[in-house]
N, C-alpha and C positions, 0 to 999 in steps of 0.2 A: 550948715556944716554938721556932719556926723562925728561924734567921738568914736574911738576905737570900740568902746563897749557897745554903743548903739549899732555900729556896723556889724559887730559879731552877732548881735541879737537878730539883725536882718538876715544874716547868713546861717543862723542856727548853729554856730560854732562857739566854743568856749573862748573867753577872753585870752586865756593862756595860748590857745592855738592862734588867735589873731596876732598876739605879740610875736609869736614865732614866725608867722607869715610875713610880718613887717621886717623881721630880722633877715628872712630869706628873700626879701624883695618880691614876694608874691602879692603883697599889698603895698601900694605906694601912697603914703600920706601927702596931702597938699600943703601941710604946714603943721605948726604946733601952737597950742595955747597953753603957756606954762610948760608943764611936763607931759601934757596930753596931746596925742596925735589928733589931727582933724582931717576929714575926708569930705569932699564936696558932694552935694546931692547928685550932680551929674555923674560923678565918678562912681558912686554907689549904684545908680541905676544902670550904667553901662556895664559894671561888674556883674550885676545880677543877670543881665541879658547874655553876657558872654558865658556865664556858667550854665545857663539854660541851653546854649548851643553846644558848648564843649565843656563837659563836667569833669575833665581829667583831674582837676585840682581836688575834686571831692570823691573820685572813684574809690580810693582806698579807705575812705572814712565810712563809719557805720551810718552817720547822719548825712543823707544825700538830699536834703530838702530842695536844693535847686538843680538837681539832676533831672533834666526833662526827658520826656518820652511817654509812650503809651503802649499798652498791650491789652489783649482781650482777657477779661476776668471770666474765664470759662466756668469757674466754680460758682459764680453768682447765679447761674441758672442750672437746671437739671441736665444731666448727661444726655437725656433723650430729646432735648430741645431741637426742633427742626430748623431753627434760625441761626445756628452757629456759623454756617458757611456764609450766609448773607452778611452777618455781623463782621466777619473777617474781611469781606470785600469792601464793606463800608469803611472800616478802619484803614485799610490800605489806600482807598481813594482819598480819604481825609488827609492822610500823611503826605500823599503825592501833591495834593493841591497846596498844602502849607509849604512844602519844599519849593514849589514853583513861585509862590508869593515871596518867600525869603530870597530866592536866587535872583529875582528881578529887582530886588531892592526898591520895592514899590513905594508910592507916595503916601502922605499922611492919611489919605482916605481909606487905606487898608491897614492902618495901625491896629484896628480891632477886628481884623479879618478872622482870627481864630474863633472868637465868640460868635461872630456873624455866621461863619460857616458851620459851627457846631449847632447853632439854633436851627439853621436851615436843614441840616441832615436829620436832626431829631424830629422836626416838624414833618419833613417828607416821609420819614419812617412811620410816624404816628398816623399819617393819612393812609398809608398802605395797609396798616393794621385795621383802621376803621372801615376802609372800603371792602376788605375781604378779597378772596381770590377771584371772585366772579364779577365784581363790580367795576373793575378798571376798564377804560375804553380801549379795546385792542387796536383801534384804528389810529390812535395817537402815539407818536414816538416821544412826546414831551413827558418829562417826569411829572408826577401828580402834583407836586408843590408848585411848579411853574404854572400849570393849568389852574390851580387854586388861586394863585396870586393874580392871574389874569381874569378871574371870575368865571372861568369855563368849567369849574368843578364845584359841585354843591355837596357839602358834607353836613348839611342841615344844622341841627342844634349843637354839633361838635365844633362849629366854627370858633366860638370864643375860647375854647380850650386850646386850639391850634394857634390862634392869634396871640395868646399869652406867651407861648413858646417863641414865636417869631419876633415879638417886640416891634421895633421900628422897621416897617416893611420897606421903607425907602432905601435902606442899605443894600437890598438884595439885587436891584437891577444892575448896579455897577459890578457887583461880585460875579453874578451869573453871566454878565456880558463878556467877561474875560475868562472865567473858569467854569466850564460846563458842569452842571450838577449831575452826579451819578444817579442813574435810575435803578434802584435796588429795592426789591420787594420783600416784605416781611409778612409772616402768617401769624394771625392771632392764636395764642395758646393760653387757655385758662390757667391762671396761677403762675404764669411765667412773666417776669418783669423784663421784657425784651428792651423796652425803652431805657430802663435803668441800666441794663447791661451796656447799651450803646453809650449812654451818658458817662458812666464811670470809666469806660474804656477810652473814650475820646478826651476826657479831661487830662491835663498834664499832671505828672506825678507830683510836682511841687505844689500844685493847687490843692490836691487831696491832702497832702501832709500838713499844709499850713492850717487847714480847717480841722485836722484830727480825724478825717473821714476814712474809716476802714470798712469797706462794704462787706456785708455778711454773706458768706456762702449759703447757697440754697439748702444744703443738708443741715446746716446749723439752725436755720430758721425753722425747719420742720421739726427738729428735736426740741427746740424751745417751745414751740406751739403745742407739740404732742404732749409734753409733760404738763404744761400750763393748763390746757383744756381738760386733760384727764383729771387734774386735781381740782378744778373749779367749775368751769362752765358746763361740762357734760353732766355733772352731778347736781349743779345748782341752777340749771336753766341757762338760757342764752340772753337774758335781759340784763347784761352787764355793759356799762360804758367803758370803752377801751380807748386809750391814748398811746400813740407813739410820739414822744416829744422830740425825737430827732429822726423823723420818718424817712429822710432821704427821698428816694423815688417810690417809696410805698411798698417795698417787698414784704415786710412783716404784715401789713394790713391786707395786702393782696392775697396772702396765703392763709388768712383766717379761715377756719372751717365753715362750711355752709350753714345757713340758718341764723347767722348773726345779722340783724337788720342794719341797714346802712346808717340809720339814725343814731346808732350807738357807737359809731366809729369816728375817731378824731385823729388828726395828725398835725404836727408842727415842725417847721424847719426854717433855718435862716437862709438857705439856698433857694432862691426863687425858682430857678429852672427845675430843681428837684420837686418843689411843691407843685408846679404845673404838670409835671409827669405823673405825680401821685394822683392828682385829680383825674387825669385821663385814664390811668390804670383802674381806678375805682369806678369811674363812669362806665368803662367797658365791662368790668366785673359784674356790676349790677344791671347792666343794660339800661342805664338811666342817665342820659346826657343832661342832667339838671345842673346847669352851670352855677347858679346862685347857691344851690344847696351845697355843692362840694366846695365852693369858695368859702362858705361859712364853716364847714367842718375841717377843711385842710387849709391851714393858714401859714403865711410867711410871718413868723414870729420868733422872738428870742425867748426860749423857755426859761432861761436862767435869769435874765435881767428885766423881763416884762411881767406884769401881774397876770397870773392865771386865775381866773375868777371862779372856776368850779373845781370840784373834786371828782376823781375817776375811780371806778371799781378795779380796773386793771391798767397798769402802765407797763409797756413792754418795749423792747428794741435793743439797739446797740448804740450807746452814747459815744460821742467823740472821745478819742484817746489822744492825749497830747495836744489838744487844741490850744491855739494861742489867743491871748486876750490883750486888749489895749490897756493902757494905764488906767483909764477911767473904769473899764470893766473889772480890772483886778481890784481896784479900790472898792467898788460896789460889792464884789463877791467876798472880799475879806471882811467887810462890815456886816454882811447879811447871812453868811453861811458859817456854820461851825467848822466845816471842812475847808473853808477858804482862807484860813489864817496863815498858811504857809507862804514862804517867799515865792515859790513856784507853784501856783495853783494847778492842780491836775483836773482836767475837764471832766473825766468820768467820775471823780469823787463828788464834785458839786452837782452833777447831773443825777447821781444816785440820791443825794440828800434832797434835792428839789422834788424828785419823783416820790420819795416816801412822804414828804410834806404834802404832796398833791393827791394822795390816795384817800379814799373814804376809810372809815374804820373797818378793819378786817380786809381791806383791799390788798391786792397782790401786785408785787413788782417782780418782773422777770427780765433781766438784762444779760446780754453777752458782755463780759468784762475781761480785762487782763487778770491772770491768776495773781499778779502782784498785789491786788487789792486785799488779798487774804493775809499776806505775810510781810510786805515791805514796810519799813519803819515810816516812810513818808506818808503812808495812808492810814496812820493810826487814828487820826481825827475822824475819818469817815467810818472806821470800824467802831469807834466809840459811839457815834451817832446811831449806827445800825443796831448796836447792842441795846441801846436805851429805848428804841422805838419799834423794833420789829422782832419777828420770829422766823428762824430759818425753816423753809419748807422743802427746798430741793436744791441740790448742788450737783453739777456735772462737770467733770474735767474733760476738756476738748483737745488739749495739746495745741500744736501749731497748725491752725486750720485756715489762716488767712494767706492769700497769695502774696508772696514776696515779703512776708512779715514774720520775723523770728520772735514770736511772743506767745507763750502758752496762754490759753484762754479758758474761761469757765462760763457756764450758765449759772447765774445766781438768782434764786427765787426766794423772795421774802414776803412775809405777811405782816401788814401793819398791825401793831398790837392795839387792841381796844381795852379800855378800862384799866390800863396800867399806869402806875405812877412814874414810869420811865426810869426807874432805878433798879428794878429786879433783873439783874443780869441772868440769873438762872432760867428765866422764862425763855431765853433765846433758843435753848436746845431742848425744851420739854416736849416738843411735838414729834419726836422720832423721825427726823428728816431722812430721806433717801439720798444716797450719794452714788453717782455713776462715774466709774473711772476705769479706763483701759480694759473695757469688756467685762468688768465685774461690777456688781451692785451690792451695796450693803446699807443697812439701816443703823443710824446712831441711836443706841438705846441707853448706853451708860452715860450718866451725867459727867460732863467734862468741865474742867476748870478753864473757863473761857474768860479772856480779858482782851482789851483792845490792842495789846502788843502783837498778838498773832492769833489767827483763827485756825485751830488744829482740827480740820474737818476731813481733809483728803486722806483719810486712813480709817480702816475698820476699828471696832472697839478693842480687839486683841492687840493691834499694833499701838493704839493709843495707850493702853494699860502698860505695855512694855516700855514706851518712852517715859511714862510717869514713874515707873519703877527706877529707871536710870536717873531720873531727876532727883529721886529720894535716896540715892546711894549715900551711906554714912560718910561724913567728913568731906563731902563733895566740894571741889574748888571749881572756879571758872577763870577764864582769862580776862574778864572784865576788871580793869584797873590793875591787872597783874601781867602786863606784857606790853612790849613796844611793837606797833604795827607800822610798816613803811611800804610805800609804793616803789616798785622798780623804776628804773630810769626811763623817762620819756625823752627821746632824743629830739623829736620834732622833725627829723629827716633821717630815717634809717638808711635810706639809699646813699646818703652822703657820708654818714658817720660810722656805719658798720662795714667791716672789711672781712673778706674770706681768708686772708693770709695773715700769719703771725709776723710781727716785726718787732724790733727793739722798742718801738714807741707805743705799742698797743698791748692789750691783755684780753683774756677770755671774758665774754659776757653771756649770760644764760637767758634763754627764752622759756616760756611755760612748757613747751613741748620737750625740753631737756630734763624736766623734773620727773623723777620716779620715786616710789616709796623708799625712803631711807637714804638714797644716793641719787646723784644726777649724772647724766652722760655729758662728757665734755664736748661741746660742739666746735665746729670750725667757724666761729663767729667772734670777731675781735673789735675792740673799740679803744681809741686813744682818749681816755676819759678826761674831760675838762668840763666841770659842772657849769661853767659860764657859757658853754656852747650848747647846753642841753635845755630843752623846753621846761622840764620839770624834774627835780631831784629831791630825794630825802637827804637829811644830814649825812655827810660822808661817813661819819662814825658808825652808822647803822650798817652800811655796806661792808665796812671793815671790822665789824664786831668779832670778838674772839670766837664766839660760836653763835649760830643763828639757824633758824629753820626757813626754808624756801618752799613756797607752795604755788601750784597752778591757780591762777586767778579765774580763768575762763573754764567753765565746765560744771557738771553737776556731781563731781566726785571730789573727795578729799585726797590730795596727793602731796605729801610733805617729804622733803629730803633734808639732810643735815649738811651744814657747811661750817668748817673751821679754817677755811683757807682764804677768807675775806674776798670771796668771788662776787663780781658785779652781776646784776640781773636787770633785765628789761621789765617793762610794766606788765607783761603777761606772767611775770614771775615775782610775786610779792614776798615780803619779809615779815617774819614773826620772831621776836626775841622774848621767850617766856621769862617771867619773873615771879613765879609762884613759890613762895617760901617753902622750903622743905622738899620740893619736887625738882628733879634734875631735868635739863633740856631734853636729853635722850629718852627719858621715861615719858615725858609729855609727847615727844615725837611718836613713840609706840602707841600711845593712847589715841592720838589724832589719826594714825594710819590704820587702826583696827576696824574690823567690820562693824562692831557694835556702834562705835562713834559715827561711822559713815551712814549706818542705818538711821541713826538719830537725826543726822544732818539732812539726809535725803527726804525723810518723812516730814520733818519739821519745817524745812525751808523751801524745798523744791525749786531751787534757784539755778540759773545757768551761770551765775557768778558766785565765787566764794567771797562773801562780804565780811568785813571786820565784825559787824554786829552779829553775824551768824557764829563766827568763831568764838566771840566773847560769851555766847550763850551755851556753848557745849559743856556738858558735865565732865569734869576731870576727877576720877576717883582717887582717893588717898591710897598710898602704898607705903608700907614701912621700908626701912633701909634695906633689909634683906631682899624683899621682893623687887625693889628698884634695881638693886645691883644685879639680880638675876636677869631682869629684862634688859638692862644696859649691856650686859655681857653678850646677849643674843644680838642686840642691835649692832654692837661693835663687830661681831662676826659677819653679819650681813654686809656692812659697809666695807669690810676688808675684802670680801669676795667681789663685791660690786666694783671696787676700785681697780680690779684687774683690767688690763687692756683688752684681753680676749678671754671670754668665759666659756668654759666647756659645758657640755650637756650636764655633767655631774655638778658643776658649779651652780647652774640654774636650778637644778633639782634640790640642791642643798639650800639655796635661798628660799625656795618655795616651802621646803620643810620647816625651816626656821620661822618663816612668816606664820605658818599654821600654829607652831608652838607659841609664838608671841600672841597670836590672835586668841587662843584659848586662855592664856594667862590674863589677858585684858578682860575677856568675858567673865572670868571668875571675879575680877575686881569689881565688876558691875553686879555681882551676885546673880548672874543669869543661870537658870536651870537648863537642862538639856533641850527641852522643847522650845524654850525661848531662843537658845543659841541656834537651833536648827532652823527656826523661822527666819532668823537674820541671815544665816548662810544661804538659804534658799533664794533670798532676794538678790544675791550676787552670783548665783550659780553659773551663769553664762557670761558674766561681765569680765572685762579686762581687769587684771589685778594691779597693773601698773608697777609690777616688780622690775628691778633692773634686769636688762636682757643682754 
């Protein structure tokens, strides 16, 4: 039997969501043990299968781990690849065969048909690559794989590579007897991981997410390798040992520049089919079908939990993001890794730590990673480890480059420190690393105050000095310990609880999109508020506070409005009740809405969510009573105009003019000179001001 907590872990949803689904009868417990719900193993397995077939329950959720489907990862290969059309045909044929198998409600012998078919299509595609365009028998209508299985096709020393992919050959006769294998030809292209493209496209979405596998676009690999080899191999020779510890299908190794001997290349992965494909890719790259050699150099191995006996000069790749670990793995990682002590161990953190540990002295690590490793609190431990053991040599901001993944990414290149006592934090930035971001390049030359709380690198020196100046403003305050933060209401079922019409029994509730600077627009969205029917609520007194600030939770902007009407809000619109002694709520509202503070926030945190930890770190300059009253008077004027049902063009121009006046007053409180203020204004020149309209 599964507990509710265990079931939620299987579905990758929160326990709070699980409890709500029980309440809404979307989950049906088989019984109770004490106060805990129980679910049978059979029920859980059937539920997972039903979600894979029809994922409407998860469609509106950000986490769709069990939403099945496949699509072609076009960005995984170059735009000029000649195999795109053939790959689309193969994907279509695969989907059609699986649909036929499912519709026929076939017997147990086809329970593993998906993997059997996947292996068959990969092996067939690999054979066509090996044969080349001129070596297929034109007189035969049978696919190359069928002929190979019959013994009518000889691929010489490549046979063991293909046999690895096929696995148990006895499974294929029944499958092909009922479902004809498509005959689709692929053309070998040097440096293109066509087999990898097919594999990752054919795999179900939930399988990729459960392993934390996000396959790296071709252009990202080229950027990483270009900077890495410019910095090391091209100037120091090509006799460097290279490891990709999560090699997948070998795309990083496949695109290594010419001249690197095969003896120096190593790869590791826990996905056996990926390893088999990597071996074929490298065998074709080097024109050397030496099965035993590549079996020794490209291994099915757990980089984290198994002993790695040697050190490497270069470690590169894209480690898993959000990979899941068993209880025994979590225990091992928490006991053996400095970055493994958290309750929820992040796979790319421990992969980074193990990679640094596995480098030779002065060795280089170059990883594609989420940008969050630089600034999110949960990654503090790995930042501390990196500070003690490495030097930053290259950093590149990539933005959102992965198909169907909303996560800004970076290339992080580190040099393992030699001869260090592991305590000199200043060594981390002594080497003047280059940073690449949004088409601009800059070198960090000024010494920065670096600690494990946040890595402030994605900005040039002049911007960093400006943020440092704001941090040093006299009598600065922060919201840390000086405010109440509260989440907006999580209904658990907006469709059922939110209404479009006003009635005597309901009241207005705000969403994030309703929030503008200083004032909010009143939406046609109403709720009959009963906290017992909601999935998650803050204490009612926070929603009903005499005065509070409301802010947009989602987005990379600071947008705060004022509320003294005890208005309810949903979880896209969070609550702040400032409690800084001597500073009024409306004064703090003006500081939070000014360009200077938003510039600080944008450069410091670069987040798509406005987190409490970010807000608690923002500098709030002190102002005397006279200055506060001047600012409050302007804020009141903005709110008064914004509260009009219909605003004229003159009203909107008046709000914009008052905002500019407030903005300059706030800049003066940060002691910004004209050049510094112009630098900040230029950052927002073409951006939405989020003023009431």
